[in-house]
C-alpha positions as CSV (number, residue, x, y, z in Angstrom):
1,X,-0.1,0.3,-0.1
2,X,1.3,3.9,-0.7
3,X,0.5,7.1,-0.2
4,X,-0.3,9.6,-2.1
5,X,-0.2,13.2,-2.0
6,X,-1.7,15.9,-3.6
7,X,-2.3,19.9,-3.1
8,X,-4.5,21.9,-4.3
9,X,-3.6,25.5,-4.8
10,X,-7.1,26.8,-4.1
11,X,-8.5,29.5,-1.9
12,X,-11.1,26.5,-0.8
13,X,-8.2,23.4,-1.5
14,X,-6.4,21.9,1.2
15,X,-4.0,18.5,1.2
16,X,-5.9,15.4,0.1
17,X,-4.5,12.2,1.6
18,X,-5.4,8.8,-0.6
19,X,-4.2,5.4,0.0
20,X,-3.0,2.9,-2.9
21,X,-3.6,-0.8,-2.9
22,X,-1.8,-3.4,-4.8
23,X,-4.3,-3.9,-7.1
24,X,-4.6,-0.2,-8.0
25,X,-7.6,0.7,-6.1
26,X,-7.3,4.5,-4.1
27,X,-9.2,5.2,-1.3
28,X,-9.6,9.2,-0.2
29,X,-8.1,8.9,3.7
30,X,-8.7,12.9,4.3
31,X,-8.9,16.2,3.5
32,X,-7.0,18.9,5.4
33,X,-8.0,22.1,4.9
34,X,-5.5,25.0,3.8
35,X,-5.9,27.4,1.6
36,X,-3.2,28.1,-1.1
37,X,-1.0,25.5,-0.2
38,X,2.0,25.4,-2.7
39,X,3.9,22.8,-2.3
40,X,4.7,20.1,0.5
41,X,8.0,18.7,1.5
42,X,8.0,15.6,4.0
43,X,11.4,16.3,6.1
44,X,12.0,13.3,9.5
45,X,8.5,11.9,8.7
46,X,6.8,15.2,9.0
47,X,4.9,17.3,6.0
48,X,5.3,20.7,5.7
49,X,2.9,22.7,3.4
50,X,4.3,26.8,3.3
């Protein structure tokens, strides 16, 4: 299983977290509301969204 994160860069956007199974099925796990996330960076197991 793999984690997929997508940033939606609009005022009402946010970060979407999906899980992809080995079969190719993708499931939305959660959405974190963050206005205009420009990019994401993972460092030491933590995600930063400036």
